[in-house]
N, C-alpha and C positions, 0 to 999 in steps of 0.2 A: 259572376254576378248572381246574387241570390234572388233578386226580383226582376221581373220583366213585365212591362205593360203591353199587352197584345194589341195589335192593330185591329181596326174595326172590320177588316175584310177576313179576319180569321174566323174559324167556326164559332157560332154563337149558341148559347143555351136558351136565351130569352131576350125580349125587349120589354123594358119597363116604361109605362106611362103613368101620369098622375091625372085623374079625372078632373075636368075643369069645374070650378065652383065659385071662383072669384069674379064677380060681375065687374069690378073696377078694372080688371085686366083687359077686358074687351068692351069698353063702354059703348052702349048702343047696338052691339052685335053679339053680346054674350049668348043670347038665346040660340044662336047657330052652332055654338061650340060643342055641346054634348053630342049632337048629331054628327059633327065632323069627327070627333074623337072616336065615336062608335064605328063610323065608316072606315077610318084609318086602322083601327084595331082589327076589324074584319078583314081588311086587305092584307095586313101582315100575317094574320092567323091562318091564311091559306098555306103557309109553309113554316111559320115561326111561332113559338110559344110567346104569348103576350100577357104580361102581368100588370095589372092596373091598380095603383094605389088609390084609395078613396076612403073618406070617412064613412063609417058604417051607415050613417043616416042617409047617405046618397045611394045606397044599393038599390032602393026601390025606383030611383030615377034611371040608373045605369042599365040594370038588367033588361028592361023592355026594349032598350035601344040596341043592345048587343046581340049578335047571333049566338045561338046555342052551339058552343064549340068546346071540345076538350083542350083546345089550344088558347083559350082565354080564361085567365084566373083573376078573380077579384081579391085584393089583399087589403084588408081593413087597416087604415093608418091615417091619423090626422095629417092634413097638409094645409099650407097657407095658399099655395099657388101651384101651377102646372109645369113649371120649368124644371123638371126632374133631372135634366142633364146637369144642371148647376149644383144641385144639392144631393143628388144620389151618390153612392160610393164610387170611387175609381177602382175597378176590379183589376187585380194584379196577380200574376203567377208568382208564387214563392217556392223556390226549389227546395228549401229546407223543410217545409211542411208537405210538399208534394201536391199542392192545390192552390185554390184561389184565396186571397185575402182581400178585404174591402178597406180601402183608405178613406177615412171619414174626415174630410177637411172641415175647418170652420166655415160657416156660411152666414153672411149678414146682408143678403138681398142687395148685392152689387154696391157695397160700400155704404149700407144703411139707408138706401133710397126708399124702401117700401116696407115699413113695419106693419104688422109683426111678422117675424120670420122664424119664431121658435119651433113651430111644428116642422117646417122644412129642414131646419138644422138638425132636428132629431130623427128625420126619416131614414138617413143612411144606416143608423144603428138598427132600426127595425127591419130594413131590407136584408142586412147581413144576418140578423137573427132568423128571419123567415127562411133563408136558403141554407143556414147552418154553416157559415164561414166565419173565420176570425175577423174582428173589426179592429183597425188601428186608428186611433184618433190623433190627428196631426194638429199642431198649434198654428199651422199655416192656414190663412183664409184664401180659398181658391175655388173657383167655379169650374165645373166640367167643360163648359163651353169656351173657357179661356186656354185650353190646352189641346194640342193636336199631335199625335205620336205616330211613328211609322212602324212600331213593333220591334225596332232594332236599337232603341235607346236615344233616338233623336226626337226633339220636341220643339214645336213652334208655339210661340205665345207673344203677348204684347206687354210691355212694362206698365202700361196704364191700368192693367187689370191685376197686377201683382205688387209692384213696387210703389205702393201708395199709402198715405197716412190713413185713409178710410178703410183699408183692408188689413194692411200689415205694417203698422207703425213700428219703426225701429229695425225692420228687416232690410238688409242690403241684398243686391242681386246675388252676391256670392252665397249669402246665407240661404236664400231661396233655392239656389242651384243645389246646394248641399242637401237640403230637405227633399227636393225632387229626385235626387240620386238615391238617397236613402230609402224613400218610400216607393219609388216607381222604377228604379234602375235607369234613370235618365243619365246619359253620358254627354250629350251635346244639346245646347239650347240655342235656338235662333230667336232673338228678341226683335220682333217686327215692329218698327217704330214710325212707319209712315202716317198712320192714323186710321180711324174707323169710319163707319158709315154715318152719314147724317141721319138722325132719328134713332140711332142705336143707344139705348140707355144703359148698356153694360160697360161703357168706356172702351169698347173695341174688342169684343170677343173674337178669337181667332177662327171659330167655326163659321163666321160670316165673311172671313177675309181670305183664308187659304186652307186647303185640305190636301192631305196625301190621298192618292188613289192606289198607290203601291209605293215601295221604298224609293223608286226611281222617277216618280211623276207626281207633281203637285199642280192643282188648279188654283188660280188666284183671281179674286174678284177685281175687275177693272171697270172703268167707266170711259167709254169712247167719246163722250160729249165733252169737249174742252170747256164749255160754259157751265157745266154741272159742278157744284162745289165738291162732289165726290171725286172728280177727275184727278186732281193733283195728289191727294193722299193715297189713293189706290194705285196710282202710277208709281209713286215712291215705294210702296210695298212691293209692287211687281219687280221694279229694278233691284231692290235689295235682295229679294229672293232669287232672282235670276243670277246675280253675282255670287251669292252663296252657293247656289246649285252647281255652278261651273267649277267650284273649287272643292265641293264636298266629296266625300268618298263613302259609298258609291255616288257617282255624279247624279244630280237630280235635274230632270227636265221640268221647266216651269211653263205652264200653259195659261193663256189669258182666258178668263171666263167672264164676259161682260155682264154687268147687272142690267136689269130693265130700266127704261126711262122713269124719271121721277113720277111718283104717284103719292097723292095725299088722301088721308081720310080725316074728315072734320078739320081740315086746315093744317094737319100735321103730317109731315113726310114719314112714310113707313120704310124701314131698312130692308128692302128686298134684295136678296142675294141667292144665287143658285148654289153657292158653296154650302148652304144649309141642307144638303142632301143627307139621306140616311142609308147606310149600308146594312143589309141583312146578310152578313157573311159575304161570301163571294158569289152567291147565287142570284141575289136580287138587290136592286138599288132604287130607292125612291127619291125622285127629284121634285122639289116644290115648283109649281108654276104660278104665274102672277097675272094672268089674263092679258098678256102681250104676246101674241102668237109668234112674231118674228124672233123676239128675244128668247121666248120659251123654247122654240124649236132649235135655235142655235145652241143653247145650253144643253139640251137633251142630246143633240148630235155629238157634241164634243165629249160629253160624259160617256155616252155609249161607246165612242171610239176608244176610250181609255179604260173601260170597265171590265176587261178580260172576259168578255162573253156573258157577263151578268145580265139578267133581264132588267132593263131600265124602264121603270114605271113612273107615272106622274101622279101628283095629288095637288088639286087646286088649293093654294094657301092664301088666297086674297083676303079671307076673313081672319085666318089664324095669325097672319103677320100684324094685324092690328094690336095684338098683344106684344108686338116688337120682337117676335121670334118665329121660327118655322120648325121643320120636322126634326132636325138634329137637336135644337134647343129643348124640345118638348119630349125627348125620349132618352133612355139610358140603356145601352147595350150591355148584356151580361155574357161574357165569353164562356165557352165550355170549361169545365173545371180542370181538365187535364191538358197538358201541352199538346198541341196539334202534331 
């Protein structure tokens, strides 16, 4: 295999963020977002290089909020929104060139929901250019939050985010699988078909539903309240993954990770899930919390048990989630250039 997509627990070179400036993403709460992103960047910069995309016109806003640190870099680049997980490049090890390549997927704001998206679609090219790696433009429309890999060729995703007329008209599952193999070295795909979270505008991104913590363990969002509309679809996802895990090689253990109780902002349910954690290699792991102590503590304890000794830290995401995403959605990990 000439290409391999590394897992997020492998050594990382940097974490990318995109500075918030779209007020319509967090209506009524936008003013809290610059401070949140600055605090988040400072927390990660204690151990990790943080690169922040932002229009040059916003440098005067960002710099006073950010700590002076040689592990925080501002990278001037136009953007439409902050969900860099979805439009940033997928970093892949390529054995033929002996380093990283960046896969630049087509991006159209989750099936054309939020125009304009031209600056976000162009950002992957600028990121690859900034760090000096080859960029490969794919014809496939694919968001980073729609795929979860184990570093060994297995990928979790949902058909609603890939096999759709709004993203990939004319593409069959087989054609998509061939493209994922060619670009990322994917050899096995699990199409999770139970359904997504109420309030999620991505059509069911996998990073809200199921995540590998290592090749043998997956956490899956579930809802223990049978009266919650999330209960049945998430339970279907759990059963599907459990059955797959029992027959997969190597075997995969599937762990229930309950979501918090329903919460609304301005009458709209927000898609809160502890699956939206962010790994900083194997040393640190950031878990979103949502102001529900019992649910938050349960999630933290389970993730800590599976985290291979990583320092498990928290970040209050009650405001960030009003943009309908959390820590994983709003970041993009860049692995080290050489194979570990």
